[in-house]
N, C-alpha and C positions, 0 to 999 in steps of 0.2 A: 504494500500500500504506500503511495507517495506521501511524503511529509508535507503537511500543510504549511503555508507561508502567509503572513499578513504583512502587507506593505502599505505604509501610511506616508504620503508625501505632502508637504506643506510648502507653499511658496510665500515668502515674505519680502516686502520691499524695504530692504536695509542692506547694510554692508555685511559681508561674511563675518568679520570680526565682531561686530555689534550683536549679530544673531548668535554666534558661538557663546559670547559672554552671557546673553540672555538665557540660553539653554543650559549652561554649565556652571558658571561661576558667580553671577550676580543674583543672590537669593531673592531680593525684592523684585528685580526685573523678571526673574525666572517665574515668579508667581503669576505674572501676566500671561505667560505661555502655557503654564501647567495648571490652570484653573484654581489658583490659590495655594497649591502645594509646591513643594520644592524637591529637587533631586539631589542625591549624593552619590558620588563616584570619584574615582581617580581619572576618569575620562580617557582611559587607554584600553586598547583591545585586550580582552580577557579579564578586565577588572569587573567586579560586581557593580550593579546599579540598583538604586531603590528610589521610589517616589514616596514622599511622606506628607501627611496632612500637618497643619500647624501644631496639632497636639502630639505629634510624633508617631501616630498610627501609620504603618506601612500600607500604602495604597496598591503598589505594584513593585515588582522587583525582577531583575534579570541580569544580563551580562552585556558589556560593551563588545559588540562584534567587530566594528571598525571605528576608528577615530583618526581623522586626518584634519586636525585643527588648522584653520577655521572652516574647512571646506566640506567635510563629510562626517556624519555621526550616525552609526547604525547600532541600535540597541536591541 
């Protein structure tokens, strides 16, 4: 049976550097993109990733598959 894959693509009108910061390092800016939650990771391929609500509850988790700052991030 083939492995299922989910692909989610978003296009944002901004610079790659500003978007990378919004998605990975700037917690307050990150909340705008992640529906009030923030993400934690080392942002390197193979590192764990988790999304947390403000109270610390883990919403989702996984692994960084690809990271090529500031051009590509695959979780």
